[in-house]
C-alpha positions in Angstrom: -1.3 -43.3 10.0 0.2 -44.8 6.8 -0.1 -41.4 4.9 1.6 -39.6 7.8 4.5 -42.0 7.6 4.8 -41.6 3.9 4.8 -37.8 4.3 7.4 -38.0 7.0 9.6 -40.2 4.7 9.2 -37.7 1.9 10.1 -34.7 4.1 13.1 -36.5 5.5 14.2 -37.6 2.0 13.9 -33.9 0.8 15.9 -32.7 3.8 18.6 -35.3 3.2 18.7 -34.5 -0.5 19.1 -30.8 0.2 21.8 -31.6 2.9 23.7 -33.9 0.7 23.5 -31.6 -2.3 24.6 -28.6 -0.2 27.5 -30.6 1.3 28.5 -31.8 -2.2 28.5 -28.2 -3.6 30.4 -26.8 -0.5 32.9 -29.6 -0.6 33.4 -29.2 -4.3 33.7 -25.5 -4.0 36.3 -25.6 -1.2 38.3 -28.2 -3.0 38.1 -26.3 -6.3 39.0 -23.0 -4.5 42.1 -24.7 -3.0 43.0 -26.3 -6.3 42.7 -22.9 -8.1 44.8 -21.1 -5.4 47.5 -23.8 -5.6 47.5 -23.7 -9.4 47.9 -19.9 -9.5 50.5 -20.0 -6.7 52.6 -22.6 -8.6 52.4 -20.6 -11.8 53.4 -17.4 -10.0 56.2 -19.3 -8.3 57.5 -20.5 -11.7 57.3 -16.9 -12.9 59.2 -15.7 -9.8 62.0 -18.3 -10.4 62.2 -17.2 -14.0 62.4 -13.4 -13.2 64.9 -14.0 -10.3 67.2 -16.0 -12.7 67.0 -13.4 -15.5 67.5 -10.2 -13.4 70.8 -8.3 -14.0 72.7 -9.7 -11.0 75.7 -7.3 -11.3 73.4 -4.3 -11.4 71.4 -5.6 -8.4 74.6 -6.3 -6.4 75.7 -2.7 -7.2 72.4 -1.5 -5.8 72.7 -3.6 -2.7 76.1 -2.0 -2.0 74.4 1.4 -2.1 70.6 1.0 -1.6 69.4 4.4 -2.8 67.3 5.6 -5.7 70.2 5.5 -8.2 70.3 4.8 -11.9 70.6 1.0 -11.1 67.5 1.3 -8.9 65.3 2.9 -11.5 66.4 0.5 -14.2 65.7 -2.5 -12.1 62.4 -0.9 -11.0 61.4 -0.5 -14.7 62.4 -4.1 -15.4 60.3 -5.4 -12.5 57.3 -3.2 -13.5 57.5 -4.5 -17.1 57.4 -8.1 -15.6 54.4 -7.1 -13.4 52.4 -5.8 -16.3 53.1 -8.9 -18.4 52.1 -11.2 -15.5 49.0 -9.2 -14.6 50.3 -9.3 -11.0 49.6 -6.8 -8.2 53.3 -6.3 -7.4 56.7 -7.6 -8.4 59.5 -6.7 -6.0 62.7 -7.7 -4.4 63.1 -8.5 -0.7 65.9 -8.4 1.9 65.6 -11.4 4.3 68.4 -11.2 6.9 66.4 -12.7 9.8 63.7 -15.4 10.2 60.9 -13.1 11.3 60.8 -9.8 9.3 61.4 -9.0 5.6 62.1 -5.6 3.9 61.0 -4.6 0.4 63.8 -3.0 -1.6 62.8 -2.4 -5.2 59.0 -2.5 -6.1 58.1 -2.9 -9.8 55.6 -0.1 -10.1 55.3 2.9 -12.5 57.7 5.8 -11.9 55.0 8.2 -10.7 54.2 5.9 -7.7 56.3 7.6 -5.0 54.5 6.9 -1.8 54.3 3.6 0.0 57.2 1.9 -1.9 60.2 3.2 -0.1 63.4 1.3 0.1 63.6 -0.8 3.2 59.9 -0.8 4.0 58.7 -3.6 6.2 56.8 -6.2 4.1 53.6 -8.1 5.1 54.9 -11.6 4.2 54.0 -13.9 7.1 56.7 -15.1 9.5 56.2 -18.7 8.5 57.2 -17.9 4.9 60.0 -15.6 6.0 61.5 -18.5 7.9 61.3 -20.7 4.8 63.0 -18.0 2.8 65.7 -17.4 5.5 66.5 -21.2 5.2 66.9 -20.8 1.4 63.6 -22.2 0.2 60.9 -20.8 -2.1 57.7 -19.9 -0.3 54.0 -19.7 -1.1 51.4 -17.9 1.2 47.7 -18.2 1.6 45.6 -15.2 0.8 46.9 -12.3 2.9 44.5 -9.5 4.1 46.2 -6.1 3.6 44.2 -2.9 4.5 46.4 -0.8 2.3 46.8 -2.9 -0.9 43.9 -5.3 -0.6 43.8 -9.1 -0.3 46.5 -11.1 -2.2 48.6 -14.3 -2.1 52.3 -14.0 -2.4 55.2 -16.2 -3.7 58.9 -15.8 -3.4 62.0 -17.3 -5.1 65.7 -16.7 -4.2 67.9 -14.4 -6.2 71.4 -15.9 -6.5 74.7 -14.4 -7.6 77.3 -16.1 -9.9 78.6 -18.1 -6.9 75.2 -19.5 -6.1 74.8 -17.5 -3.0 71.4 -16.0 -2.1 71.6 -12.2 -2.2 67.9 -11.5 -2.0 64.4 -12.7 -2.9 62.0 -12.0 -5.8 58.5 -11.6 -4.6 55.2 -11.6 -6.6 51.8 -10.7 -5.2 48.7 -11.8 -7.0 45.5 -9.9 -6.2 42.6 -11.7 -4.7 40.4 -10.3 -7.4 42.3 -12.1 -10.1 42.2 -15.3 -8.0 38.4 -15.0 -7.4 37.8 -14.2 -11.0 39.5 -17.5 -12.0 37.6 -19.3 -9.3 34.4 -17.9 -10.7 35.1 -19.1 -14.2 36.1 -22.5 -12.9 32.9 -22.8 -10.8 30.8 -21.6 -13.8 32.5 -24.3 -16.0 31.7 -26.9 -13.4 28.1 -25.8 -12.8 26.9 -28.7 -14.9 28.8 -31.0 -12.7 27.1 -29.6 -9.6 23.7 -30.0 -11.3 24.6 -33.5 -12.4 25.5 -34.5 -8.8 22.3 -33.1 -7.5 20.2 -34.9 -10.1 22.2 -38.1 -9.4 21.3 -38.0 -5.7 17.7 -37.2 -6.7 17.6 -40.2 -9.0 19.2 -42.5 -6.3 16.5 -41.5 -3.8 13.7 -41.8 -6.3 15.0 -45.3 -7.3 15.2 -46.3 -3.7 11.5 -45.3 -3.2 10.5 -47.1 -6.5 12.3 -50.3 -5.5 10.8 -50.1 -2.0 7.3 -49.7 -3.3 7.9 -52.5 -5.9 9.3 -54.8 -3.1 6.3 -54.1 -0.9 3.9 -54.9 -3.7 5.7 -58.1 -4.5 5.7 -59.1 -0.8 2.0 -58.3 -0.5 1.3 -60.3 -3.7 3.3 -63.3 -2.4 1.6 -63.1 1.1 -1.8 -62.9 -0.7 -1.1 -66.0 -2.8 0.2 -67.9 0.2 -2.7 -66.9 2.3 -5.2 -67.9 -0.4 -3.5 -71.3 -0.7 -3.4 -71.9 3.0 -7.0 -70.8 3.5 -8.1 -73.1 0.7 -6.2 -76.1 2.2 -7.5 -75.3 5.7 -11.1 -74.9 4.5 -10.8 -78.3 2.8 -9.3 -79.8 6.0 -12.1 -78.3 8.1 -14.8 -79.6 5.7 -13.3 -83.1 5.7 -13.1 -83.1 9.6 -16.7 -81.8 9.8 -17.8 -84.6 7.4 -15.9 -87.2 9.6 -17.5 -85.8 12.7 -20.9 -86.0 11.1 -20.3 -89.6 10.0 -19.1 -90.7 13.4 -22.1 -89.1 15.0 -24.3 -91.3 12.8 -22.1 -94.4 13.6 -22.4 -93.9 17.3 -26.2 -93.5 17.0 -26.3 -96.8 15.1 -24.2 -98.6 17.7 -26.4 -97.2 20.4 -29.5 -98.5 18.7 -28.1 -102.0 18.1 -27.0 -102.3 21.8 -30.4 -101.1 23.0 -32.0 -103.8 20.8 -29.6 -106.4 22.3 -27.9 -107.0 19.0 -24.4 -107.3 20.5 -23.1 -109.5 17.6 -24.1 -107.0 14.9 -22.7 -104.2 17.0 -19.4 -106.0 17.1 -19.4 -106.4 13.4 -20.3 -102.8 12.8 -17.5 -101.6 15.2 -15.0 -103.8 13.4 -15.9 -102.2 10.1 -15.4 -98.7 11.8 -11.8 -99.7 12.9 -10.7 -99.5 9.2 -11.8 -95.9 9.0 -10.0 -95.1 12.3 -6.8 -96.6 10.9 -7.2 -94.5 7.8 -7.5 -91.3 9.9 -4.4 -92.3 12.0 -2.5 -92.7 8.7 -3.0 -89.0 8.0 -0.3 -88.0 10.5 2.9 -87.5 8.7 6.4 -87.1 10.1 7.6 -84.1 8.0 10.0 -81.4 9.2 8.6 -78.7 6.9 5.5 -77.3 8.5 3.9 -75.9 5.3 4.6 -79.1 3.4 3.2 -81.2 6.3 -0.1 -79.2 6.3 -0.3 -79.4 2.5 0.2 -83.2 2.3 -2.0 -84.0 5.2 -4.8 -82.0 3.6 -4.3 -83.6 0.2 -4.2 -87.1 1.8 -7.5 -86.5 3.5 -8.9 -85.2 0.2 -7.6 -88.4 -1.5 -9.4 -90.6 1.1 -12.6 -88.7 0.5 -12.3 -89.6 -3.1 -11.4 -93.2 -2.3 -7.9 -92.7 -3.7 -5.1 -94.9 -2.4 -2.2 -92.4 -1.7 1.4 -93.2 -0.7 3.6 -90.4 0.5 7.4 -90.4 0.8 9.3 -87.4 2.0 13.0 -86.9 2.9 13.9 -85.6 6.3 14.9 -82.3 4.9 13.9 -78.7 5.6 13.6 -77.9 1.8 14.8 -74.3 2.8 16.4 -73.6 -0.6 12.9 -73.0 -2.0 10.4 -70.5 -0.6 7.5 -72.0 1.1 5.1 -70.0 -1.1 6.7 -71.5 -4.2 6.8 -75.0 -2.7 3.1 -74.8 -2.0 2.3 -73.4 -5.5 4.3 -76.2 -7.1 3.0 -79.2 -5.2 -0.6 -78.1 -4.7 -1.2 -77.6 -8.4 0.5 -80.8 -9.4 -1.4 -82.9 -6.7 -4.8 -81.3 -7.5 -4.3 -82.1 -11.2 -3.4 -85.7 -10.3 -6.5 -86.1 -8.0 -8.8 -84.7 -10.7 -7.3 -87.2 -13.2 -7.5 -90.2 -10.8 -11.2 -89.6 -10.0 -12.1 -90.4 -13.6 -11.2 -94.1 -13.0 -13.3 -96.7 -11.0 -12.6 -96.6 -7.3 -10.5 -99.8 -7.2 -8.1 -98.3 -9.8 -7.4 -94.9 -8.1 -3.9 -94.8 -6.9 -1.3 -91.9 -6.3 2.3 -91.7 -5.1 3.9 -88.5 -3.9 7.7 -88.3 -3.5 9.7 -85.4 -2.1 13.4 -86.2 -2.0 16.5 -84.1 -1.4 20.2 -84.5 -1.6 23.2 -82.2 -1.8 22.7 -81.4 -5.5 19.0 -81.2 -6.0 15.3 -81.4 -4.9 13.2 -84.0 -6.7 9.4 -83.8 -6.5 7.5 -86.6 -8.2 3.7 -87.2 -8.4 2.5 -90.5 -9.9 -1.2 -91.1 -10.5 -3.4 -93.5 -12.4 -5.8 -91.9 -14.9 -6.3 -91.0 -18.5 -3.2 -90.4 -20.7 -2.4 -86.8 -21.6 -3.6 -86.2 -25.1 -1.6 -83.0 -26.0 1.7 -82.9 -23.9 3.1 -79.9 -25.8 0.1 -77.7 -24.9 -0.4 -78.5 -21.2 1.9 -75.7 -19.9 0.2 -72.9 -21.8 -1.9 -70.5 -19.8 -5.6 -71.3 -20.2 -5.2 -74.7 -21.7 -7.2 -77.5 -20.0 -8.6 -80.9 -20.7 -11.2 -80.7 -17.9 -14.8 -79.9 -18.5 -15.7 -76.2 -17.9 -17.4 -75.5 -14.5 -19.3 -72.3 -13.7 -17.3 -70.0 -11.4 -14.0 -71.8 -11.9 -11.0 -70.6 -14.0 -9.3 -73.6 -15.7 -5.8 -73.9 -17.2 -3.8 -72.0 -14.7 -2.2 -74.8 -12.6 0.6 -76.1 -14.8 1.3 -72.6 -16.1 2.0 -71.5 -12.4 4.1 -74.7 -11.9 6.2 -73.9 -15.0 6.8 -70.3 -13.8 8.0 -71.5 -10.4 10.3 -74.1 -11.9 11.7 -71.5 -14.3 12.4 -69.2 -11.3 14.7 -71.8 -9.8 16.3 -72.9 -13.1 14.7 -76.3 -12.7 13.2 -78.8 -15.1 9.7 -80.3 -15.3 8.5 -83.3 -17.2 5.1 -84.9 -17.4 4.7 -88.3 -19.2 1.9 -90.8 -19.6 2.4 -94.6 -20.1 0.3 -97.1 -21.8 -0.8 -98.5 -18.4 -2.9 -95.3 -17.9 -0.3 -93.9 -15.4 1.1 -90.3 -15.5 4.3 -89.2 -13.8 5.1 -85.5 -13.2 8.7 -84.9 -12.2 10.2 -81.6 -11.0 14.0 -81.2 -10.4 15.3 -78.1 -8.7 19.1 -77.8 -8.7 20.8 -76.6 -5.6 24.2 -75.8 -7.0 
């Protein structure tokens, strides 16, 4: 089932990658195509304005007075043809625009041997929208026009003005679609690396997402595993202690039953009185702590302390301690308390004492474990992984506890200090800043 989900995710990621890459390429192509067309149109329009301003106005006005193939016509046609060749345009020509719908071509800048299709007064294919702009005295630029006779082209136009500034005609330039497409192809070729880069970038983003997802899943699994191991160890210890108590009380009840059967009521009372101390000790295990994980941990440790005849006092603030992960809190306290219990059991039973304080305010969390026991001989070495002062035991890995504690404290930018006094008392203090 898991493999099927992974395959589905990979297929979906591949489809999305292809879709995004295709959309990116298409969008870039459309945008680039429009940019190229606009650039060519603007350049052609500048050329049209320049030619319109440099044409022989008097000669053109004489032609307009008698629009036939006269000397003026052929000289102007030659001039426009020369401009066409220099620009590499499809056509350069003059227009008559005397209404907002239809325009007429007057002089086409083509070679002299072109006789058909370029008659004076021929209806031009400039769209009505651009004709209306010209009729109002503005320049115009068309999109690509589909012409069955001359092929596809885009057209621009600029007004021809006389000495008084009056518009007497228009200078039109047609740029063939082949030239436009050729420039587009070169631009696309030059930007091919950009398309490849965009595709690779998307691929890297998706790969990074999967990498981070897998890394996060592994980290979560690791954290859950550590937490589960810790809780299981504590719960096993709790169950063992409860089983031991149950076994002891079974024996106590049997003794009481025997004393009563023998009629030894006074001894039974004395025996029952001694048991009440143990009952009070069990009642003291109940702790009023808001944090569930912390409550379970401390109750387990208190029961373990009782089993080792350690007098343990616990003081915990009424705080959720939610600024630190439960897994880290358990790692921190369980290792410190276990070390303290191990150290305390080296003393005679009447000297075994421990104090656990978990306090919180607006600025920090303070965790303090105080225990009686031997002084620390090498304080500079205790945080190193593998270092231990305990005797080696078969099947147990020593020297990990304080190293783990140090890593947790470092994670939260906190501080830890462990100090021993001359009275054979050791204090471990951890401060976790909240701001």
